MARTORGU-895199 format. One record per residue (C-alpha): z, x, y; residue in one letter; residue number from 1. Coordinates in pm, 1 decimal. Each point is the difference from the previous one (the first is absolute). Layout:
N
REC        up      east     north  r    k
REC         Z         X         Y  A  NUM
...
//
This chain:
493
REC        up      east     north  r    k
REC     578.4    4696.5    2565.7  M    1
REC     -52.3     -57.8    -376.4  A    2
REC     180.5    -309.1    -115.9  L    3
REC      94.3     160.0    -342.1  G    4
REC    -140.6    -293.4    -177.0  Y    5
REC    -340.1    -191.2     -68.0  Q    6
REC    -116.1    -337.7     163.0  L    7
REC     -93.8    -261.2    -212.7  L    8
REC    -339.3     -14.1     112.6  K    9
REC     -38.2     366.2     -76.4  D   10
REC      64.4     -20.0    -380.1  L   11
REC    -264.8      79.6    -238.0  K   12
REC     -64.9    -159.3    -315.2  V   13
REC      82.0     238.3    -310.6  G   14
REC     242.3     205.6     171.7  K   15
REC     374.2      -8.4     -69.3  D   16
REC     176.4     277.7     217.7  D   17
REC      17.0    -188.9     334.9  Y   18
REC     351.9     -59.7     180.0  N   19
REC       5.8    -360.1     165.9  I   20
REC     262.9    -151.8     250.3  K   21
REC      -3.0    -365.2     -61.9  V   22
REC     220.8    -319.2      16.5  R   23
REC      45.4    -205.6    -301.9  L   24
REC    -149.3    -330.9     137.9  S   25
REC      16.0    -207.8    -309.7  R   26
REC      71.0      12.0    -372.5  M   27
REC     -45.3    -217.9    -289.6  W   28
REC     -37.4      10.8    -363.8  D   29
REC    -333.0     -94.9    -193.7  S   30
REC     112.6    -229.1    -305.8  I   31
REC    -212.4     -70.2    -292.7  N   32
REC     -74.7    -361.6      -2.1  A   33
REC      42.9     -54.8    -392.7  R   34
REC     285.0     249.8     -98.9  T   35
REC     189.6     -34.0     328.7  K   36
REC      65.5     372.0     -20.4  F   37
REC     -46.0     225.2     314.1  I   38
REC    -327.0     215.8       1.6  M   39
REC      40.3     211.5     306.6  N   40
REC     204.3      18.2     353.6  K   41
REC    -244.9     -62.9     313.5  N   42
REC      60.5     166.9     331.0  L   43
REC    -149.6     -50.4     350.8  I   44
REC      43.0     324.1     175.7  L   45
REC     -64.5       8.9     392.1  L   46
REC     -27.4     295.6     236.5  D   47
REC      19.7      59.1     350.1  E   48
REC    -358.4     -64.6      73.2  E   49
REC      49.4    -329.3    -118.4  D   50
REC    -211.7      96.1    -319.5  E   51
REC     110.5    -157.5    -332.8  H   52
REC     -57.7      60.8    -348.4  I   53
REC     100.3    -171.7    -360.9  H   54
REC     176.3     231.7    -199.5  A   55
REC     112.4     -43.6    -397.1  T   56
REC     298.5     104.8    -236.1  I   57
REC     -64.6     -66.7    -361.4  Y   58
REC     280.0    -114.9    -199.5  V   59
REC      64.0     354.1    -174.8  N   60
REC      99.8     147.3     344.8  Q   61
REC     232.0    -281.7     123.7  F   62
REC     300.9     197.0    -106.5  D   63
REC    -112.7     292.1     235.4  Q   64
REC    -103.1    -212.7     294.3  F   65
REC     174.1    -341.0      11.0  N   66
REC     360.5     100.9     122.9  S   67
REC    -166.5     195.9     279.8  K   68
REC    -192.9    -278.1     143.2  L   69
REC     100.2    -244.4     287.7  H   70
REC    -222.0    -208.3     193.0  V   71
REC     -12.5      78.9     367.9  G   72
REC     105.4     362.2     -60.1  S   73
REC    -198.1     286.6     113.3  T   74
REC     -95.2     264.1    -265.5  Y   75
REC    -154.3     333.6     -28.8  M   76
REC    -215.6     -23.4    -304.9  I   77
REC    -140.3     308.3    -181.4  S   78
REC    -266.6      80.5    -296.4  N   79
REC    -117.7    -390.1     -11.9  V   80
REC    -345.6     -40.5    -166.8  K   81
REC    -282.3    -141.0     194.7  V   82
REC    -227.2    -223.7    -185.7  V   83
REC    -275.4    -263.8      90.3  P   84
REC     162.0    -367.9      79.4  A   85
REC     -34.2    -251.7    -296.6  Q   86
REC    -303.8    -195.0     -32.4  D   87
REC     198.4    -339.0      19.6  A   88
REC     308.0    -157.8     148.6  Y   89
REC      46.6     279.9     290.3  R   90
REC     322.7    -106.2     195.7  P   91
REC    -133.3     221.2     317.6  V   92
REC    -359.9      64.7      87.1  P   93
REC    -142.8     345.2     -89.4  G   94
REC    -175.8     232.1    -230.1  D   95
REC     281.4     240.2     -71.9  K   96
REC     358.8     -65.9    -207.1  A   97
REC     293.8     208.9    -127.2  L   98
REC     136.4      57.5    -316.5  H   99
REC     336.6     171.8     -46.4  F  100
REC      18.0     282.5    -263.1  Q  101
REC     312.7     164.6    -154.7  R  102
REC     -42.4     292.0     255.2  K  103
REC      20.3    -248.3     286.2  T  104
REC     293.4      33.7     235.0  T  105
REC     145.0    -228.5     236.0  I  106
REC     237.2      80.4     288.3  K  107
REC     173.6    -258.7     225.6  R  108
REC     -46.3     140.5     375.0  V  109
REC     114.7    -106.4     327.9  T  110
REC    -155.7    -335.9     165.5  D  111
REC    -112.8     110.4     333.2  N  112
REC    -151.5    -325.9      68.3  G  113
REC    -364.1     101.9      12.0  N  114
REC     -78.3    -188.4    -310.0  I  115
REC     -52.1    -380.0      29.7  S  116
REC     193.9    -196.7    -254.0  P  117
REC    -299.2    -231.8    -100.3  Y  118
REC    -366.5      -2.7     -33.8  K  119
REC    -188.6    -316.4     -81.5  F  120
REC    -357.7     -76.7     -48.9  H  121
REC      18.0    -412.6     104.5  C  122
REC    -312.7    -167.2     -34.5  L  123
REC     -84.5    -345.9     167.0  S  124
REC      14.9    -283.8    -224.5  Y  125
REC    -379.1     -50.4      19.2  A  126
REC     -94.3     381.0    -106.4  E  127
REC     303.1     -57.6    -273.3  A  128
REC    -202.9    -286.6    -150.9  K  129
REC    -328.1     205.3     -35.2  T  130
REC     181.8     239.3    -206.7  R  131
REC      36.6    -271.7    -288.3  A  132
REC     -85.9     170.2    -346.2  G  133
REC      15.6     352.9     185.5  N  134
REC     280.0     189.5    -158.9  V  135
REC     -92.8     355.5     153.4  M  136
REC     236.1     -36.7     269.7  D  137
REC     311.4    -204.2      35.1  L  138
REC      61.0    -214.5     282.2  I  139
REC     296.8      34.0     264.0  D  140
REC      34.7    -345.7     244.4  V  141
REC     242.5    -103.0     269.9  A  142
REC      93.6    -371.8      78.1  G  143
REC     278.4    -236.3      68.7  R  144
REC     129.1    -178.1    -276.1  I  145
REC    -102.7    -376.1      35.9  I  146
REC     127.3    -157.4    -318.1  S  147
REC     108.4     123.6    -342.6  Y  148
REC      77.5    -157.8    -353.4  T  149
REC     322.9      61.1    -208.5  D  150
REC     -54.0     215.2    -298.4  L  151
REC    -224.8    -153.1    -237.5  Q  152
REC     -93.8      51.8    -393.3  S  153
REC    -339.8     -32.2     -99.1  T  154
REC    -163.5    -138.0    -314.9  G  155
REC      44.3     366.5    -198.1  N  156
REC     348.7      46.0     157.7  G  157
REC     -49.8     239.8     282.5  S  158
REC     172.2     -29.3     323.4  K  159
REC    -172.3     -51.1     349.1  K  160
REC      74.1    -118.8     361.3  I  161
REC    -286.5     -90.6     209.2  D  162
REC       0.1      67.4     383.3  I  163
REC    -216.2    -109.6     286.0  L  164
REC     -27.6     247.3     251.2  L  165
REC    -152.7     -21.0     344.5  Q  166
REC    -141.1     264.7     269.0  D  167
REC     -69.3      21.2     349.6  Q  168
REC    -326.8    -158.4      -9.2  R  169
REC     158.3    -313.0    -173.9  S  170
REC    -167.4      87.3    -330.7  D  171
REC     190.3     -74.6    -288.6  Q  172
REC     -12.6     142.7    -365.8  I  173
REC     198.9     -47.4    -315.5  K  174
REC     197.9     262.1    -176.4  L  175
REC     122.9     -18.9    -368.0  T  176
REC     288.7     245.4    -100.9  L  177
REC      74.5      54.3    -336.5  W  178
REC     299.2      56.9    -234.6  E  179
REC     202.6     266.8     157.8  D  180
REC    -178.5     -22.8     334.8  K  181
REC      85.4    -355.3      -6.3  A  182
REC     378.7      47.2    -118.0  K  183
REC      12.3     268.3     304.6  N  184
REC    -143.8    -249.9     222.5  F  185
REC     261.7    -267.8     -94.2  K  186
REC     290.8     227.8      17.3  D  187
REC     -88.5      84.6     385.3  E  188
REC     -13.7    -390.7      69.6  E  189
REC     279.6      34.9     260.8  S  190
REC    -201.9     209.7     234.2  I  191
REC    -284.6    -240.7      26.5  Y  192
REC     166.1    -345.4     -98.4  K  193
REC     155.0     -84.1     319.5  N  194
REC    -195.3     203.4     264.2  S  195
REC    -387.8     113.2      63.0  L  196
REC    -141.9     257.5    -225.4  A  197
REC    -258.6     255.4      93.2  N  198
REC    -112.0     196.4    -289.8  I  199
REC    -238.3     294.5    -104.7  I  200
REC     -80.2     -29.1    -387.1  V  201
REC    -167.1     309.1    -164.5  T  202
REC    -181.2      43.2    -325.1  G  203
REC    -157.7    -344.0     -84.4  T  204
REC    -327.2     -92.8    -165.4  L  205
REC    -245.5    -288.6     151.4  A  206
REC     -74.1    -250.0    -273.9  K  207
REC    -245.3    -303.3     -33.1  N  208
REC     190.9    -275.9    -174.0  I  209
REC     -35.2    -363.7      11.7  G  210
REC    -243.8       7.4     245.8  R  211
REC     203.0     209.9     242.8  Q  212
REC      60.4     338.1      87.4  I  213
REC     362.9     142.5      -9.1  L  214
REC     194.2     289.6       5.2  L  215
REC     192.5      95.4    -320.1  S  216
REC     252.5     270.2     -37.3  S  217
REC       6.0     313.5    -217.9  T  218
REC     253.0     263.8    -106.6  S  219
REC     -88.0     174.6     336.4  A  220
REC      97.9    -317.5     216.2  T  221
REC     268.5      37.5     264.7  Q  222
REC     156.6    -225.6     254.5  I  223
REC      94.4     110.9     333.3  Y  224
REC     196.5    -237.4     210.5  F  225
REC      -3.8     -11.0     364.6  N  226
REC     -20.2     382.1      26.7  I  227
REC     -81.3     211.2     325.7  E  228
REC    -376.8      33.1     -50.2  H  229
REC    -280.5     -84.6     230.9  P  230
REC    -145.4    -259.0    -255.3  E  231
REC     347.7    -206.4      10.2  I  232
REC      35.3      63.3     397.6  L  233
REC    -367.6    -164.7      11.8  S  234
REC     111.9    -294.9    -188.1  L  235
REC     317.8     -51.8     194.3  K  236
REC    -210.0       2.4     326.0  S  237
REC    -258.3    -215.4    -118.0  T  238
REC     -17.8    -352.6     214.4  K  239
REC     -68.8    -229.2    -279.8  N  240
REC     268.8     152.8    -196.8  L  241
REC     269.5      64.7     268.6  K  242
REC     -48.8    -380.3     133.6  D  243
REC      73.5    -145.5    -324.4  S  244
REC     248.2    -250.2       3.5  K  245
REC      61.0      27.5    -382.2  D  246
REC      33.5     365.3     -65.2  E  247
REC     224.9      -5.7    -340.1  Q  248
REC    -177.9      25.9    -300.6  P  249
REC     -28.5    -329.2    -221.6  K  250
REC      89.4       9.9    -391.0  M  251
REC    -301.9    -243.1    -142.2  V  252
REC     -48.7    -117.3    -351.2  Q  253
REC    -354.3     158.8      31.7  S  254
REC    -249.5     172.5     240.0  I  255
REC    -370.9    -155.6      39.3  L  256
REC    -271.3     184.0      73.2  Q  257
REC     -35.1     167.0     336.7  V  258
REC    -102.7    -217.3     296.1  G  259
REC     175.4    -294.1    -182.1  Q  260
REC     331.4    -159.3      24.2  S  261
REC     253.3     262.2     -78.0  T  262
REC     221.4    -241.3    -165.0  T  263
REC     -67.4    -200.3    -309.6  S  264
REC     189.0    -270.6    -135.1  E  265
REC     -79.1     -60.4    -340.4  I  266
REC     -90.0    -386.0     -53.0  K  267
REC      40.8    -188.0    -323.7  T  268
REC    -340.5    -191.0     -54.3  M  269
REC    -186.8    -241.7    -231.6  T  270
REC    -333.3      99.8    -107.7  L  271
REC    -144.8    -262.9     222.7  M  272
REC     194.6     100.2     287.5  Q  273
REC    -160.5     339.2     -44.0  M  274
REC    -343.0    -136.2      12.3  I  275
REC      52.6    -226.2     285.5  E  276
REC     207.0     290.1     214.5  A  277
REC    -144.3      78.1     334.1  K  278
REC      98.2     296.4     225.1  L  279
REC      97.2     -74.7     336.7  H  280
REC      68.0     230.2     322.7  G  281
REC      23.0     343.7     -80.1  N  282
REC      77.5     -33.2    -351.8  V  283
REC    -251.0     184.2    -220.3  K  284
REC     186.9     -65.1    -329.6  E  285
REC     224.1    -182.7    -176.6  I  286
REC     221.0     144.4    -259.0  L  287
REC     129.8    -236.2    -268.4  C  288
REC      95.9     -74.9    -358.4  T  289
REC    -115.3    -269.6    -229.2  T  290
REC      61.2     -88.6    -361.6  E  291
REC    -321.5     -76.3    -240.4  A  292
REC    -119.3       6.2    -321.3  T  293
REC    -291.5     250.4    -105.8  I  294
REC    -225.8    -250.3    -183.5  T  295
REC    -316.3     214.0     -29.8  G  296
REC    -172.3     316.5      35.6  I  297
REC    -330.9     -13.1     231.3  I  298
REC    -240.4     220.3    -185.9  P  299
REC    -268.8      29.9     257.7  N  300
REC     126.5     317.8     189.2  F  301
REC     125.0     223.8    -313.3  G  302
REC     349.8      85.9     -52.7  W  303
REC      31.4     380.8     116.8  Y  304
REC    -171.0     237.6     246.4  Y  305
REC     -48.6     369.6      20.8  L  306
REC     259.8     117.3     272.2  A  307
REC      40.8     334.1     204.6  C  308
REC     336.7     188.8    -155.7  N  309
REC     128.1      48.2     368.4  N  310
REC     -64.0    -324.6     184.5  C  311
REC     -62.3    -232.2    -287.5  F  312
REC    -279.5    -132.3     176.7  K  313
REC    -340.4     -95.9    -198.3  K  314
REC    -227.4     302.6      -5.4  I  315
REC    -369.0      16.6      17.3  K  316
REC    -157.7      68.3    -338.3  E  317
REC    -367.0     138.7     -62.9  T  318
REC    -161.7     170.7    -267.4  S  319
REC     102.4     343.2     147.4  D  320
REC     306.2     -34.0     201.9  T  321
REC     320.3    -181.7      46.6  K  322
REC     108.4     -28.5     377.3  Q  323
REC     284.4    -163.8     175.8  C  324
REC     -95.3     -70.8     378.7  D  325
REC     372.9     -19.9     111.1  N  326
REC      53.2     369.4    -158.0  C  327
REC    -317.0     192.9      87.2  P  328
REC     149.4     349.8      45.5  N  329
REC     214.6       5.6    -339.9  I  330
REC    -132.0       6.7    -362.7  E  331
REC      98.2    -312.9    -173.7  I  332
REC      31.5     -90.0    -356.2  T  333
REC     -90.7    -352.1     -93.3  P  334
REC     268.9    -248.3    -170.2  T  335
REC     -26.0    -336.8    -114.5  Y  336
REC     203.2    -286.5     180.2  K  337
REC      43.4    -349.8     -59.1  Y  338
REC    -149.8    -269.0     193.7  K  339
REC       3.9    -329.8    -155.8  V  340
REC     -63.9    -340.5     177.6  I  341
REC     207.9    -263.2    -152.2  V  342
REC      12.3    -405.8      44.4  K  343
REC     345.9     -89.0      70.9  V  344
REC     150.0    -377.4      40.1  E  345
REC     265.6    -192.4     128.9  D  346
REC      98.9    -350.3       1.0  P  347
REC    -183.5     -18.4     354.3  T  348
REC    -328.3     185.4     -44.2  A  349
REC    -211.8     290.4    -209.2  I  350
REC    -140.9     330.4     152.7  T  351
REC     -71.5     321.7     -70.5  T  352
REC     224.3     312.1      50.5  F  353
REC     -91.1     373.5     -20.2  I  354
REC     215.8     220.2    -223.5  L  355
REC     -17.9     394.5      51.7  F  356
REC     125.6     269.4    -239.4  D  357
REC     361.0     -38.0      31.8  K  358
REC      29.3    -337.4     -10.0  Q  359
REC    -217.2     -45.0    -311.8  V  360
REC     197.9     274.5    -184.6  I  361
REC     331.0    -185.6      77.6  S  362
REC    -147.8    -295.8    -185.1  L  363
REC    -171.6     174.7    -303.7  I  364
REC     155.0     337.0      -2.2  G  365
REC    -305.7     188.3    -109.4  V  366
REC    -171.9     222.7     273.3  P  367
REC    -390.4     -32.2       0.7  V  368
REC     -52.2     366.8    -134.8  Q  369
REC     155.7     -99.6    -303.3  H  370
REC    -218.6    -280.7     -63.3  I  371
REC    -289.7     221.7      79.1  M  372
REC      63.4     263.9    -229.1  D  373
REC      99.9    -258.4    -294.5  T  374
REC    -273.8    -259.0      71.7  N  375
REC    -347.4      85.6     -63.4  E  376
REC    -157.6    -307.6      99.7  E  377
REC     180.6      26.6     352.1  A  378
REC    -206.1    -111.6     289.7  S  379
REC      38.6    -157.2     332.6  P  380
REC     -99.9    -342.6    -133.9  M  381
REC     162.5       4.6    -341.7  N  382
REC     360.7     -94.6      68.2  I  383
REC     245.8     142.5    -243.1  P  384
REC     204.7    -220.4    -196.6  T  385
REC     295.7     148.9     155.7  I  386
REC     -87.4    -116.1     316.3  I  387
REC     -13.8    -330.6     -91.5  N  388
REC     374.9      24.1     -84.1  N  389
REC      56.0     -43.1     355.9  M  390
REC    -110.4    -399.4     -48.0  V  391
REC     268.3    -217.0      -8.2  G  392
REC     269.8     227.1     203.7  K  393
REC     181.5    -159.5     297.7  K  394
REC      72.9     237.8     274.8  C  395
REC     134.5      34.1     367.4  S  396
REC    -284.7     152.9     197.8  F  397
REC      42.4     160.2     338.9  Q  398
REC    -323.3       7.8     191.0  L  399
REC    -126.1      50.3     352.0  R  400
REC    -229.0    -264.7     159.8  I  401
REC    -271.4     142.8     256.8  T  402
REC    -321.6    -120.3     141.1  D  403
REC    -164.9     150.0    -261.6  Y  404
REC     175.9    -225.0    -240.3  N  405
REC     -24.5    -326.7     162.6  I  406
REC    -326.1    -203.1    -138.9  G  407
REC     -52.5     263.7    -259.1  R  408
REC     327.8     -68.3    -204.3  E  409
REC      -7.9     357.5    -124.7  E  410
REC     370.4     105.5      31.5  Y  411
REC      93.2     344.4     -92.8  T  412
REC     338.8      12.4    -162.4  V  413
REC     228.9     281.7     125.4  M  414
REC     315.9     -58.5    -245.5  K  415
REC      58.6    -231.9    -279.7  L  416
REC     301.3    -107.7    -226.1  T  417
REC     -63.9    -157.2    -323.4  Q  418
REC     234.5    -325.9     -16.1  L  419
REC     182.0       9.7    -336.8  K  420
REC     -66.7    -312.6    -261.8  N  421
REC    -265.6    -117.0     210.0  E  422
REC    -308.5    -129.9    -200.3  Q  423
REC    -319.9    -169.3     131.4  L  424
REC      98.2    -293.0    -247.7  Q  425
REC     284.7     -99.0     220.6  A  426
REC    -206.1     -20.9     307.3  T  427
REC    -287.5    -177.8    -225.5  E  428
REC     289.9    -245.4    -157.9  G  429
REC      49.1    -179.9     320.1  K  430
REC    -345.6    -174.4     -10.1  N  431
REC      36.4    -252.9    -303.1  E  432
REC    -370.3    -103.2      42.0  D  433
REC    -217.1     291.7    -152.7  A  434
REC    -288.0    -133.5     177.8  N  435
REC     136.6      16.1     344.3  Q  436
REC    -166.0     278.2     216.9  P  437
REC     249.1     286.0      55.7  L  438
REC     -39.9     -68.9     406.2  T  439
REC      85.5    -358.9      21.5  L  440
REC     358.2      68.9      46.7  S  441
REC     -88.7      31.2     359.7  I  442
REC    -133.2    -321.0     177.5  T  443
REC    -278.0     177.1     208.8  K  444
REC    -342.2     -74.2      61.2  N  445
REC    -285.0     133.3    -190.0  D  446
REC     -94.3     248.8     217.7  N  447
REC     360.1     139.0      14.0  S  448
REC      18.5     -15.1    -382.0  I  449
REC    -319.9     236.9     -16.7  K  450
REC     171.0     226.6     214.4  K  451
REC     275.7      75.6    -240.6  R  452
REC    -238.2     166.4    -234.6  I  453
REC     -68.7     369.3     100.0  A  454
REC    -385.3      69.1      13.8  P  455
REC      38.9     263.8    -245.4  T  456
REC     110.7    -240.4    -295.1  D  457
REC    -164.8      77.2    -290.1  Y  458
REC     -33.6    -375.1     -78.6  E  459
REC    -195.1     -47.4     296.6  H  460
REC    -250.7     306.7     -51.0  S  461
REC     -83.5    -151.0    -316.2  E  462
REC    -109.3    -338.9     131.0  T  463
REC    -291.5     -94.8     254.5  T  464
REC     235.1    -120.2     266.5  G  465
REC      57.3    -334.0    -180.8  D  466
REC     363.3     -92.9      18.1  E  467
REC     -20.1    -231.7    -244.5  S  468
REC     -77.3     264.7    -264.1  T  469
REC     302.3     193.3      78.0  T  470
REC     230.0    -298.8     -33.7  Q  471
REC    -156.4    -107.1    -331.3  T  472
REC     103.7     378.4    -111.1  K  473
REC     344.0     -38.1     116.8  T  474
REC      38.5    -340.8    -166.7  K  475
REC    -143.7     151.7    -322.0  Q  476
REC     216.5     285.3       6.3  R  477
REC     323.4    -211.2      62.3  R  478
REC    -106.8    -237.5    -276.2  T  479
REC     -38.3     277.7    -272.1  E  480
REC     353.0     149.0     157.3  E  481
REC     161.7    -369.7     -43.0  K  482
REC    -136.4     -64.1    -352.5  D  483
REC      88.6     388.0    -124.0  K  484
REC     373.7     -71.3     138.6  K  485
REC      16.3    -347.6    -187.3  Q  486
REC    -139.5     159.7    -307.9  S  487
REC     260.1     262.0       9.5  N  488
REC     279.8    -258.0      53.8  Q  489
REC    -148.6    -190.0    -330.7  T  490
REC      38.7     332.2    -186.6  V  491
REC     372.8      79.4     118.3  S  492
REC      88.5    -370.7    -125.3  E  493
//
């Protein structure tokens, strides 16, 4: 007996005269990130053979279709056009998609229960991580919420929430929800705050950020809490999750890299405490804040790099091509990003911090591209004057200490806030004797004093290893500064 409609698997690209019977399983709006305007409406349609397909309704068709569409309802849809699936950001796998037209008709029909309410393509966390930089297909995952942060603001004002998920294999992955997705999750807090929460998350992208691979939300991201679905039932029956004594998700200040402690108390530390920090037990990172003054720019490693516009990692550049190893399957547009190594000082020690794009822009207010466009002499080893304007600024830095940092003293800054009315002279003014070395405020043996200066310090790179030469330069610089200060006082009198 003929069905009177076609199954999704039988649709052919280019035709628009089909009748299909489908359930509206998911629906969301695509938002222009710059203008915040809705560009189109997206549907996931599911048929009785558990096939699904992505459909698009354009903004000029909203009045015709919006009031007729309700998630969960079953429809007979006619005269919808079959087109090739988009090349990137596909919310479901497949080589076909649907576009609604003016002549498309929608009729709600009786639900006889033969079409499932949901279908997902949940990947293991290990498989999801292999997709970092691949934007062809969006990623669905399932897991139990182990911990989450409160709604946070980033340096550019964006809102986000971080979530740590764990699956049946005891693997963990970090998920970052952005803007309305984060706010919606916050609004649902009553669901997961005081009881276990097994969820399915759709439409995410895997990104390689800060030496870890995490999932990041898109406009297609939706979260399903404790639904009746095989992925959720599997989580509930998994012994390592079922026997957990602490099933309620925890709100934490931040979520560290996967496989490490899930909570991070942000510690306030001096530079010397950072240098002498040790990692104990299962703790793989220490999250800390410190106040210090930028006292110099280290020129040895340049001040910018050529980055992938998708993942912002450094790209390989040859005479013919520019390639990003993290994004091998997509066409990239190289972009310039700051990477500035600075010398910082507090009353206890001197060391080096690495500032990336957001941190440098917050201090000087100018993007790299502007410098490249306006300064013909810009080159990696020619530090522009405006970058030297960072010298003398006292800031509160947030950093992450790992095994990599310990001994190397190359700390990557996560966030910084400039402290107002704080200048380098205020710190140096505490030393009455201009001939007194900077590090003598700490009564340590000679080996400890040497350790306070990072090996990339440009003063050391100019010497042949003779520490006395470095101290002589320091004394000369301080004497000159003191003479200049006294001269200025004489003039003012």
